[in-house]
C-alpha positions in Angstrom: 94.7 87.4 87.6 93.8 90.2 90.0 94.1 93.8 88.8 97.2 95.8 89.9 96.5 98.4 92.6 97.8 102.0 93.1 97.5 103.8 96.4 96.8 107.5 96.2 95.6 108.8 99.6 95.2 112.5 98.7 94.8 112.7 94.9 91.8 112.8 92.6 92.0 112.5 88.8 92.8 115.4 86.7 89.7 115.4 84.6 89.4 111.7 83.7 93.0 110.7 84.1 95.5 109.9 86.9 99.2 110.8 86.4 101.2 108.2 88.3 104.8 109.1 89.2 107.3 108.1 91.9 107.1 104.8 93.8 103.7 103.8 92.4 104.8 104.4 88.8 107.9 102.3 89.6 105.7 99.4 91.0 103.6 99.5 87.8 106.7 99.4 85.5 108.2 96.6 87.5 104.9 94.8 87.2 105.0 95.3 83.5 101.8 97.3 83.3 100.7 97.5 79.6 98.5 99.8 77.6 94.9 98.8 78.0 95.4 96.9 81.3 92.9 97.5 84.1 94.4 99.1 87.3 92.6 99.9 90.5 93.4 103.2 92.2 92.3 103.5 95.9 92.6 106.1 98.6 92.6 103.8 101.7 89.2 105.1 102.8 87.0 103.1 100.5 87.0 105.1 97.3 88.1 103.1 94.3 88.7 104.2 90.7 88.7 101.5 88.0 91.2 102.7 85.4 92.8 101.6 82.2 96.5 102.2 81.3 96.6 104.9 78.6 100.4 105.2 78.3 103.6 104.1 80.1 106.7 106.1 79.8 110.0 106.2 81.7 108.8 108.8 84.2 105.1 108.3 84.5 102.0 106.2 83.8 98.8 107.7 82.7 95.6 106.0 83.8 92.2 106.6 82.1 89.3 106.5 84.6 86.6 104.0 83.6 84.5 103.9 86.8 84.5 105.3 90.4 82.9 103.5 93.3 82.8 103.4 97.1 83.4 100.2 98.9 82.0 99.8 102.3 84.1 98.2 105.0 83.4 94.5 105.2 83.4 92.3 108.3 83.8 93.1 112.0 86.0 95.9 113.6 89.0 94.1 115.0 91.6 95.9 117.1 95.0 94.3 117.8 97.0 95.3 120.8 100.4 93.9 119.8 103.2 93.9 122.3 106.4 95.5 121.1 108.7 92.8 119.9 111.8 92.8 117.6 111.1 94.8 114.5 111.2 92.0 111.9 108.7 90.0 113.8 106.4 92.9 114.5 106.4 93.9 110.8 105.7 90.4 109.7 102.7 90.3 112.0 101.6 93.8 110.8 101.6 92.6 107.2 99.6 89.5 107.8 97.0 90.9 110.2 96.2 93.6 107.6 95.7 90.9 105.0 93.4 89.1 107.4 91.3 92.2 108.2 92.5 93.9 111.4 91.2 97.5 111.4 93.3 99.1 114.0 96.7 98.2 115.6 98.1 99.5 118.9 101.7 98.8 119.7 101.7 97.8 123.4 104.5 98.4 125.8 104.3 95.4 128.2 106.4 94.7 131.2 108.4 92.0 129.4 108.8 93.9 126.1 112.4 93.5 125.0 112.5 96.0 122.1 112.4 99.7 121.9 108.9 101.1 121.4 109.9 103.4 118.5 107.3 104.1 115.9 108.5 103.5 112.4 105.7 105.4 110.6 107.0 105.4 107.0 108.0 101.8 107.0 104.9 100.6 108.8 102.7 102.5 106.3 104.5 101.0 103.3 103.9 97.5 104.8 100.2 98.2 105.4 99.8 99.6 101.9 101.4 96.6 100.2 99.3 94.2 102.4 96.1 96.1 101.5 97.0 95.8 97.8 97.6 92.1 98.1 94.3 91.4 100.0 92.2 94.0 98.0 91.4 95.8 101.3 90.4 99.3 100.3 90.3 100.6 103.9 93.7 101.0 105.5 93.9 100.2 109.2 94.9 102.8 111.8 98.1 102.5 113.7 98.2 104.2 117.1 101.3 105.5 118.9 102.9 103.0 121.2 101.0 102.9 124.5 101.6 101.3 127.9 99.6 98.2 128.7 97.4 99.8 131.3 96.2 102.5 128.8 95.3 99.9 126.2 93.0 98.2 128.7 90.8 101.3 128.5 90.0 101.0 124.8 86.2 100.6 124.3 85.1 97.4 122.7 82.3 94.8 123.0 84.7 91.9 122.9 87.8 92.1 125.1 90.4 89.3 124.9 93.9 88.6 126.1 95.5 85.6 124.4 97.4 83.9 127.2 99.7 80.9 127.2 98.4 79.8 130.6 95.0 80.0 132.3 93.1 80.7 129.1 89.6 79.6 128.4 87.7 79.0 125.1 87.2 81.7 122.5 83.5 81.4 121.8 82.4 82.2 125.4 84.5 85.4 125.3 82.8 86.8 122.2 80.3 89.6 122.6 80.3 91.1 119.1 82.1 93.9 117.3 84.2 95.9 117.9 86.6 93.4 119.3 90.1 94.0 120.8 92.6 91.3 121.4 96.0 91.6 123.1 99.1 89.5 122.2 102.0 89.4 124.7 105.7 89.8 124.2 108.2 87.0 123.7 108.5 86.5 127.4 104.7 86.3 127.9 102.4 88.3 130.1 103.1 88.7 133.8 100.7 87.5 136.4 100.0 91.1 137.4 99.2 92.1 133.7 96.8 89.1 133.4 95.0 90.0 136.6 94.8 93.7 135.7 93.3 92.8 132.3 90.8 90.5 133.9 89.6 93.2 136.4 89.2 95.5 133.4 86.7 93.1 131.8 89.1 91.2 129.5 88.7 87.4 129.0 91.8 85.2 129.1 91.7 82.9 126.0 94.0 80.1 125.1 95.3 79.2 121.6 95.9 75.5 122.2 98.4 73.4 124.0 101.5 74.7 122.2 103.2 78.1 122.9 103.1 80.3 119.8 105.5 83.1 118.9 104.0 86.5 119.4 103.7 87.2 115.7 102.1 83.8 115.1 99.5 84.4 117.9 98.7 87.8 116.4 97.9 86.3 113.0 96.0 83.3 114.3 94.0 85.5 116.7 93.0 87.8 113.8 91.9 84.9 111.7 89.8 83.3 114.5 88.1 86.5 115.4 87.3 87.4 111.8 85.8 83.9 111.3 83.8 83.8 114.5 82.5 87.4 114.3 
């Protein structure tokens, strides 16, 4: 069974102990953390403390530090330009692409986006943190402010891909190494103007098979394929 994880972005141990309160203490108590159990504490930037539960009370959990280590980021740098879609679908995609290994996410305002481009910082951060705990990813991705489609095309990357439901070619011929950015369209798909604009900016149009996928499904499948191929 994998060790439980605690996310503390701006905290270091007091001597050789962590005092865990608030939401993270609640998660440990709900998970029935017991004295002597191993718990990982991470800061989202690669620093990990291996700790042992010293005591659990109603208001706090005390963790005894056993070891500190730094975990280098593994795998390629993958940037997802995810078109703004309905919040529940966007958040499901966010959770799963973090588990797969996306390192940066840019909400994209496309011509056919049918949802408000509001940033939901607190909720999105909580989703990312839980996904990072689940996947044992010790580096939290970056989420940009929502940006218009044309601005996202200027992001610097070695591999530039637009997943398109029509006119898309094979993935392998579009790969040129890391970092890689891939764009996923809204529920209504990309417009012809958007596809041509992306092509002129050096993006390769890539297909994901004969079926038409939901935006959130395409985001997850695209992340997995890029992670595997790169």
